[in-house]
N, C-alpha and C positions, 0 to 999 in steps of 0.2 A: 504493500500500500504506500509506503514512504518513498518508493522509487519515483513516483510522479513528481515529487518535489526536487529531485536531483540531488546527488551526493554533495555537490558543492554548497548547496543551500543548507543542507543538514549540518555540514561542518561550520558554516557561517553562524547558524543558530547556536551551536554549542559554544563556539568561541565568544560570541557576543554575550551570552549569558555569563560566562566566566569573567569577561572583561568588565561587564556592568557591575558585577559584585566587587571586583578588585578596585575599580575607580570610586564606587560609592563608599567603600570602606575608608579610603584615604580622605575624602571630603567630610565624611561624618565625624571622624575623630578630631578634626581641626575645630569643629564646633564644641566638642566635648572637653577640650583640654582644661578650661577653668573648673569645670565640675570634677574632673579627675584629680586636679590639684587639691581641691577641697576634700575629696573623698580620702585621699592618701595623706592629707595633712602635710603637704610639701609646698615649697615656693613654686609659683607658676612657671618660672624659668626652668625648673627641674623637669617639667613635663616635656620640654623640647626633646629629651632623649627618647621619648616614645616615638617621635617622628624621625629623629636622626638615626636611630638604630634600624628602623624599618628601611629608610632611604639607602643607607650604606649596604645592608644585606641585599636589598633589591638590586642595586647596581652591580654588586659582585656576582650574584647569581645570574643576572641578565647577561653579563659578559661571558659566563661559563655555560650558558644554555646550549650553545652549539655542540659541545662535547656530549652533554647529557642526551640531547636529541639523537645524535649519531650512535651513542653507546646503547641506549635503552630503546630506541625507536621513538618517533614523534608521538605516537598514540600513547604509549606507556608513560613517557616522560610527562606528557600533558596531564594524564590522569593522576599520576603521583603528585604533581604540583597542585592540582586542583584538590585532591584529597588532603594534602598537607595544609593547604590554606584553610580548609574547613576545620581540621583538627586544631590548628594553631589559633584560629578564631575562638574556638571553644576554650582553649587554655587562657587566652587574653580575657575572656569574659569571666573566668573563674579566678583571676589573679587577686591575691589578698594583700599585695604590697606593690610599690612602684617598681622595685627590682624585678619582681615576677612579671609585671606588665612589660617592662623593657625587654626582657628575655623573650617573652611571648611575641612581642612585636618584631624582634629581630628574626625569629623563626618564621613568622608570618611573611615578612619581607623576602626571606629566602625562597619561600614557596611562590610568592607573587613574581619574583624575578624570572621564574621559568614559564609562567603562564603566558605572558605577552609574546616573547620571542618564539616559543615553541608553538603557541596557538597561531601566530602570524605565519609560521612556516607551513603548518597544516592548511591554513586558509589559502595562501597563495599557491600552494601545490595543487589544491583542489580546483581552483579556478583557472581556466585557460588564460594565457598571458594577455590576450586581447580583451579579456574581461576584468583585468586588474582594477580598472577605475570603478567598476560596479562593486567589487569586493571592498575597495577602499571607502566607497560611499556608505556601505552598510556599517563599517567599523566606525567611521567618523560620526555617524548619527548617534550611536550609543556613547561614544567618547564625549560628545557634547551634552547629551541629555543627563548622563549619570552625575557629572559634577554639579549640574544645576539643581538636581533633585537631592543631592547629598546633604547640604545644609538644612533643607526643609525636613528631610527624614530624621536627621540628627536632632534638630530642635524639637520635633514631635516626640521622639523617643524620650528625650530628657525631660520633656514636659509631663508625660503621662506614664513613664515606666522607669525602671532602673537603668543606670548608665551601662550595665552589663549587656543590655540588649543592642547596643551599638555594635557589639561583636557577635552576639547570638543571632542577629538578623542574617548573618552570612550562612548559617547552617542550612536553612531550607533552600535558599538560592543555590548554594554550592552543592547541596545534595542532589537537587534536580539536574544541575549541569553535569555532575559526575555520572549520574544514571544515563543521561542522554549520550555522554561521551562513550560509555561502555556499550550502549546499544547501537550507536550510529557510526562511530569512527572505525575506519578500516585499519587492520593491522598492516604496518608498513614493513618493507624488507629491511633487515638490519645490515649495517656494514660489518666488515670484519672487526672483531673485538679489538679495542685499543686500550693500552694502559692509561691510567689517569695521570695527567700532567701535573704532578704535585708541585714542582718548583714554579711552574707557570701560575698555578692557582694561588699559592701563597704570595708571590710577587704581585699578582693582580689584586688580591684581597687587601694586602698591606698598602699598595700604592694607591688604589682607588679609594679605599677607606680613609686613609690619612689625607688625601687630597680633597675629598668631599668634606671631611671634617673641617679642614682649614678654610675652604671656600665658604662653608655654611656659617662658621663662627668668627671669621675674620672681622666682619663689620661690627660685631658685638663686642669682641674682646680686644680689638685693635690689631691691625696688620703687623705692627712691630712687636707685639707681645711674643715672648719666647715660645709658648706652646703652639701658636699659630705658625710662626716662622719655621719651627722644627717640623711640624706636621706637613707643611707644604713642601719643604726642602726634601725631607725623607720620602714623602709620597711621590714626588716627581722623579727622584733618583730611582725608586723602585719601579716606576712605570717605564722609565728609560731602559732599565735592566730587563724588564718584561719584553720590550720590543726586541732587544738583542737576542734574548733567550728563545723567544717564540719563532723568530725568523730562522733560527738554526735547527729547529726541530722538524722532523718529518711529519709528526702527528701532534701539533701543538694544541693547547687548550683553546687558544684564540687564533683563528686562521687569518692573520693580518695580511697575508698575500692577496686576499680578496680585494684589498684596497688598491692594488695595482691596476685593476680594471677601471677605466676612466669614469664611466657613468656612475658606478657605485661610490667611487672616491669623492666625486664632486657633489653628489647629492648628500653625502654625509657632511661635507664641509659646509654646504649651504644650510643644512639643518641646524648647525651650531648657533649662528646668529638669529635664525628664525625662532627657535624655541627659547633662546636666551632672552630675546626681545619680548616674546609673548608673555613669559612668566614674570619678567622683571617689572613690567607695569602693573600686573596683577598684584605684585608684592607692594609696590609703592603707593598706588592710588588709594587702597583702603586705609593705609596708614595716614595719608594726608587728609582724607575726608573725615576720619574719626578723630585724629589727634589735633589737627589744626583748625578744621572747620566745625567740628563738634557734632557730626551726624552719628546716629546710633548704628551698631553693626547690622541691624535689620534694614535700615534705610540704605546703607552702603551696599548690602547684598542685593537689594532690589534694583539699585542703580547700575550694578554690574551685570545683572541678569540679561539685558539685551545682547550682550556680546555672544553668548552661545547661540542665541536665535539668529544672529547674523551669520555665524559659521554654518549653521544648519541650512540657511537659505542658499548660500553660494556653493556649499559642498554638494547639495542635491543638484544644482544647475550644472556644476562642473562634472560630476559623476555621470549624469544622464546625457548631457548634450555637448558641453564645451571642450572637455578634455580631448576627445578624439578629433575634433575639428581644429582646435588651436594648438594643441600640444602643451607640455608642461612649461616650457621656457617663457612664452608670452603671458600665460596665466600667472606665473610666479612673479614676473616683472611687474605686472599690474598690481598684484597683491602687495609687493614691496612698496610701490608708490603710494597705495592707499594707506597701508599701515604706517609708513613714515609720515605722511601728511596728517593723519589722525594723531600720531604721537606728538608731532610738533604743536598741534592745536591743544592737546591735553597739557602740554608743558607750559601753556600760557594761562591756565586757570589759577584763580586765587581764592581767598576766603569768602568771596562774594558769589562763588559759583552756584548756579542753580542745578539741582539734581537732574532735571529734564535735559539740560545741556549735556551732562555726563552720560545720560542714557543714549542720547543721539550719537555721541562720540563712540560709545561702546558698541552700539549696533553697527556703525560704520567700520569700526576696527574688526568686528566679527566678520563682516563681508570680506575684508581684505585677507584675514587669516584663512578663511575658507578657500581662497585661491591658492594657498600654499599647501594645505593639509592633504587634499586628495591627489594633486599632482605628485607630491613627494612620495606618498604611500604607493601610488600606482607605478611610478617610474624607477624608484630606487633599486628594485630587484629585476629590472627589465632584461639585464644580460647575465643574470645569475641562474645557474643550472639547478635542477631539483636536488641533486646530491649535496649542493653547498648551501641550500636555502636556510637550514638551521644555523649554520655558522654566520651567514650573512645577517639574519635577523638578530643574532646576538650582538654583532658589531654595531648595527644601526640602533638597536635598543640601548646600548651603552652610550652612544652619542646623545640620544634623547634623555638619558639620565644625567649626563655631565652638563649639558647645555643649560638647563634651568639653574643649577647650582652656580654656574659661571655667570649667568645673567644677574642673579640676585646678588652675587658677590660684587660685581661691578656697580650695580645700582646702589647697594648699601654703602659702598666705599665713597662714591660720589656724594651721596646724601650725608654721610658722617662728616666729610670734609666741608660740605656746604653749610650745615647747621652748627657744627662744632660746639655743641652745648649752649648755643645762643638761646635766650629767652625773648628776644625781640621778634615779633610776629613777622615783620617784613623780611628779616634775614632768614627765618625758617622757611617761609614761603619760597623765597628765592632759591634756597637749598633744594627744596623738593622739585622746583621747576627745572633746575639744572640736572637733577637725577633723572627726571622724566624725559628730558631732552636726550640724555645719554642712552636711555632705553630706546627712544625713537631712532637714534643713529645706528643702532644694531640692524635695523631694517635697511638702512642705506648700504651697510656692509653686505647684507643678504642680497640686495639688488645687484651689487657689483659682482658678487660671486655667481649669481644666477646667469650673468652674461657668459660664463664659461660653459654652461650647459648646452647640449646639442639635442634637438628634438629627434634627430635621426638615431641617436643611441637608444631612445625609448620608442622607436617606431613600432616595435612588435606590440606594445601596449596600446597603440593608437589604431590598430587595424580594425576595420568595421566588423 
């Protein structure tokens, strides 16, 4: 009976269910941090470790996902990751102390780190290459809706139930997704067994973990502070050693040689400023509107809500009509121009800003971002063969994990230098405006890098 839906659509349904759960989890917990701090009787800043432990574990396992996909098979690796996410969500919900919650979140992040790259490999292997834009449109839709619903769901849970349900809510969703994966996903052929690249994994874990820690905490603790300098220095040295070690191995944990293919390399490079710019303004604007203008979190959340609506509009248009007609390069150049223009306009707002003006800006920004997301997802793997898909999704997933941390680090540094502890409103507003301008300039960089893309490299994804 299910054959009429097509195997590719069944894979999409399973992946979307898992992705929805994972993204919702991330946005729900952000709303719950003050409540959790009160529950465990700790300072609010200590709760950052529940986010940081998840983020670091997520990044490390995302980069390692290619090996697990090849060693276990994509179907088995995906189901293990999905099951692990459900179990660790239960552990987080049962936590009796902050330390237990941080450990549970790290384990949850490790499971989540496999879901996206392995699920992406399953998805793009199931869809013919000329239908990649259709697959991307399906994924972008849930990737936009889930974060918009997360704060609403989190607020509702905290209002009417125990905080533990922000984690327990994953159990039914994950359970259904796991059952569907077991029923619908086909067993894939395993490659020859390979030994685990232990040295590569520890270099990756240490390098990526320390670098992400330094980038995430540099603005708060000061870039010149000893812990930040040491974490960044040691982290970058370990990452440099990782590149040298992995390129010398016949079967490395991270197949960096995939970056020698022009299309894959340039789409990864373009993605860095795109996702850095996207997240950096999401970080800055709520701070400005709450701390300097005095709007409530709910008012700010509603002001930002039009952005995912804008993404949803253009991602549907691009996926259905525009991608195959225009190709990724022109769409992304247009997206860069729109995002840059909106960013410059946002950098001019002050304490007299009307939230309706912010909503218009956010909707326009969403329209521009939608011109990035579907083309990148559709074209990045255009010249990647099926056997390398797991490794390719791991590398691109790592890029997407590093980019937001880099964007927030740049924005927070510019902001810290701009306000420098000043209590004068005009000086603080100017500091925020400079930081938001820095965020906008990331899209100028993205536009320049997009000029290096060639539609002919992604021609297979544009076929009728």
